[in-house]
N, C-alpha and C positions, 0 to 999 in steps of 0.2 A: 120492501128491500131485497128479501129473497129473490123475487121473479126479477128484478134488474140486474143482480148480480147473475144469476141464470143467463139470461138474455145477453148479458154482457160477454160471458165466456162463450157462448154459442156465437154471438157475432164476431168477437176475436178469432175463433177457429175457420169460419167462412170466409172473413177478410184476409187471413193469411191467405188462404187458397187463391182469392181474387187478387192479393198483392204479388204471390209468386206469378201469376198469369201476368199481370201489369208488368212486374220488374222483370220478367223474361223478355216480353215484347220489346219494353223500354230499353234493353241492354242490346237485342238482336237490331233494332231502330239505329242506336246509337252507334252500330258499327258502319252504317252508311250516310248517318246524319248526324250533324254537330247541333242541330236546333233542338234545344231542349225543351222549348216551349210547345213545337210541335211532337216532339217523341215522346213529351210526358202527356199531351193532350190525346194522342191516338191509343196510348198503352192504357191510360186510366180509363178510357171507356168501355175496354175489355173488361178490366177488373170491376169497375161500377157495375155493369150489367150482369155480370155473372153474379155479385153480392146481393144486389137487388132481388134478383129472381130467386135465389136459394133463402135470403133472410125473410122475405115475405111468405115463405113456404115454412120454413124452419125455426124462426127467431121470434117475429112479432106476428100479433095477432091482429087481422085487418077485420073488424065487426062493424063498419060503418056502411053506410049506402054509396058511398062514393066507390067507382070501380076501380080495381086495382091499375088499370092502363093510364087512368088520369093521375093518379097519384105518382106512376111512374115518369109521366110528362113532369110534374111538377119536382119530382127526384132530381131529373135530369136538368131541369133548370137552375136549380139549385147547384149541380155539378157542374154545369158550365160556367158559372161564376165562381167556384171553388176550386177547380181545376185551371181557370185564367189567373187567378190570384197565386196559387200554389205553383203554378208552373213559373211565374215571374219571381217568387220566394227561391225556387230551384236556382234559378240563373244568377242570383246575387249569392245564394251560398255557394254555387260554385265559382264564381267570380272570386269571394273570399277566400277560399281554399285554394285557387291558384294564385292568388296574389300573395298569399302570407305562408305558403307550406312550400318548402324545398325539397323535400323528399319526392323522388321520381316516381316513385310506385304509388303514393297517394295522389299527386299531380295526375296521374295517368287515370285513375278511379275516380277522381273527384266530381264527374255527374252521377256516378254510382253512390258515392257517399253523400251525396247533396239529397239524392231520392230517399236513402235509408232515413237520414236526419229529418224528413219530413213527413215520415210515415206514421207518427205518433200523433203528429196533429191532425192530419185527415182522418185516419183512424176514429179518434175522439169524437170529431165533427160530426162524421160520417152517422155513427153509432146513434147520437143525440138527435139529429136531423131525421134520418129514417126511422128512428122511433115515434118521433112525431108525426111524420107524414103518415106513416101505416098505423098506428095507435090512435092518434088523437083527431084526425081530420075524417 
């Protein structure tokens, strides 16, 4: 249990940096594109790759005979599905905010608010999937 908590703390730290990269790129792309699915897909790949590279070195133990590059491919396949579905959820949350909130500043920031709201879901899923892929395969 101590190892799991230690890994989770280190993963959250690395994921925080990855999220800042993701969020920064998402916000910049949002200045020129209103397509949240595309924006989130592009920005997420940057964060995902950063976290994978550093988490495999600093958080998880890769003791299997399966090369890390194949685990990365598997993790990318998982991320393709996750990013697609999370991006769709992002659109739904954004639409709900736009339809139900009347405060202009919140409406103008709805895409960013939606991204912040989905972050805990993706971080939790990514921790357990990456732990499984790196340590259990």
